[in-house]
C-alpha positions as CSV (number, residue, x, y, z in Angstrom):
1,M,33.5,-25.7,-29.0
2,D,30.3,-24.9,-30.3
3,K,29.0,-21.7,-31.6
4,E,26.4,-20.8,-29.4
5,V,28.4,-21.5,-26.2
6,A,31.1,-19.6,-27.4
7,A,28.9,-16.7,-28.6
8,Q,27.3,-17.2,-24.4
9,G,30.7,-17.2,-23.1
10,R,31.6,-13.8,-25.0
11,R,28.3,-11.8,-23.9
12,E,28.7,-13.0,-20.3
13,A,32.5,-11.8,-20.3
14,G,31.5,-8.9,-22.0
15,L,28.6,-7.6,-19.2
16,Y,31.0,-8.6,-16.6
17,L,33.5,-6.3,-18.1
18,K,30.9,-3.3,-18.7
19,E,29.4,-4.1,-14.8
20,L,33.3,-3.4,-14.2
21,R,33.7,-0.7,-16.4
22,E,30.3,0.6,-15.2
23,A,31.3,0.6,-11.6
24,I,33.9,3.0,-11.7
25,G,32.2,5.5,-13.4
26,L,34.1,5.4,-16.7
27,S,32.5,5.5,-20.1
28,Q,33.6,3.5,-23.4
29,R,35.3,6.0,-24.5
30,E,37.3,6.7,-21.9
31,I,38.6,3.0,-20.6
32,A,39.1,2.6,-24.4
33,S,41.7,5.5,-24.3
34,L,42.8,3.9,-21.0
35,A,43.6,1.3,-22.7
36,G,45.0,2.1,-26.1
37,F,42.3,0.9,-28.2
38,E,42.5,3.0,-31.3
39,Y,38.5,3.2,-31.8
40,Y,36.2,3.5,-28.5
41,T,33.3,1.0,-30.7
42,F,35.7,-1.8,-29.6
43,V,34.7,-1.7,-26.3
44,S,31.4,-2.1,-27.2
45,Q,31.8,-4.6,-29.3
46,I,33.8,-6.2,-26.3
47,E,30.9,-6.1,-23.8
48,T,28.3,-7.0,-26.6
49,G,30.4,-10.1,-27.0
50,A,30.8,-9.1,-30.6
51,A,34.5,-9.3,-29.8
52,K,37.1,-10.0,-27.1
53,L,39.4,-8.7,-24.6
54,P,42.6,-9.6,-26.5
55,P,45.0,-11.5,-24.0
56,A,47.7,-8.5,-24.2
57,Q,45.3,-6.3,-23.0
58,M,43.9,-7.8,-20.2
59,K,45.9,-6.9,-17.5
60,R,46.0,-2.7,-18.5
61,Y,42.4,-3.9,-18.5
62,A,42.1,-5.3,-14.8
63,E,44.3,-2.1,-13.9
64,I,42.1,0.4,-15.6
65,V,38.7,-1.2,-13.9
66,K,40.3,-2.2,-10.5
67,A,40.0,-5.7,-10.6
68,S,42.8,-8.3,-9.4
69,P,44.8,-9.1,-12.0
70,R,44.6,-13.3,-11.3
71,E,40.7,-12.7,-10.3
72,F,40.4,-10.9,-13.5
73,A,42.1,-13.3,-16.0
74,I,40.0,-16.1,-14.6
75,T,37.2,-15.1,-14.4
76,L,37.9,-14.6,-18.2
77,L,39.2,-17.9,-19.0
78,R,35.8,-19.0,-17.8
79,H,33.9,-17.0,-19.8
80,Y,36.1,-17.3,-22.7
81,E,37.4,-20.8,-22.9
82,P,35.1,-22.8,-20.3
83,H,36.7,-26.4,-21.4
84,H,40.1,-24.6,-20.4
85,Y,39.2,-23.4,-17.1
86,E,37.4,-26.6,-16.0
87,M,40.4,-28.3,-16.8
88,I,42.6,-26.2,-14.7
89,F,40.1,-25.4,-12.1
90,T,37.0,-27.6,-11.5
91,D,38.6,-30.4,-10.2
92,D,41.2,-29.0,-7.4
93,L,38.5,-25.8,-6.9
94,A,35.6,-28.2,-6.2
95,K,37.5,-30.0,-3.6
96,R,39.0,-26.9,-1.7
97,I,35.5,-25.0,-1.5
98,T,34.1,-28.7,-0.3
99,D,37.2,-28.8,2.4
100,R,36.9,-25.4,3.3
101,D,33.2,-25.3,3.8
102,R,33.5,-28.8,5.9
103,D,35.9,-26.9,8.3
104,Q,33.4,-23.7,8.0
105,L,30.5,-25.8,9.4
106,A,32.7,-27.6,11.6
107,S,33.6,-24.5,13.5
108,R,30.1,-23.0,13.3
109,E,27.9,-26.3,14.6
110,E,30.8,-26.0,17.7
111,E,30.0,-22.6,18.2
112,M,26.3,-23.5,18.1
113,D,27.1,-26.1,20.8
114,A,28.7,-23.5,23.0
115,L,26.2,-21.2,23.0
116,A,23.3,-23.5,23.7
117,A,25.1,-24.8,26.6
118,R,25.3,-20.9,27.6
119,I,21.9,-20.5,26.8
120,A,21.1,-23.4,28.9
121,K,22.9,-21.9,32.1
122,L,21.9,-18.8,31.8
123,E,17.5,-20.1,31.6
124,S,18.7,-22.4,34.5
125,A,19.9,-19.8,36.4
126,L,17.1,-17.5,35.8
127,S,14.3,-20.0,36.6
128,Q,16.1,-20.2,40.2
129,G,16.6,-17.2,40.8
């Protein structure tokens, strides 16, 4: 992977981790302590993209920031290892999203048709009344 692509992925992951940390109101020092990092500056390095969150710490970190461990890991994989993420998720995920969206759209179209019929009936009743 290109070095700049990897660096950008680390920065994006770091921003994601910072947003999660700030959302629960923890300082870098507090999260470092809870995660078992020896130095709180490691959290800063992770959040700026200078370092990656170690895989062995991901589950604990997710629990600390009150994130779903699965979604947390998938998000970090997308940023840290985009090629792996694409091979694992993209085709299947895109198909599931497309199928789901198509089903939701069909359902909404049916609802809109039913509402249009009700409105037409009401308008007819009002014009006759």
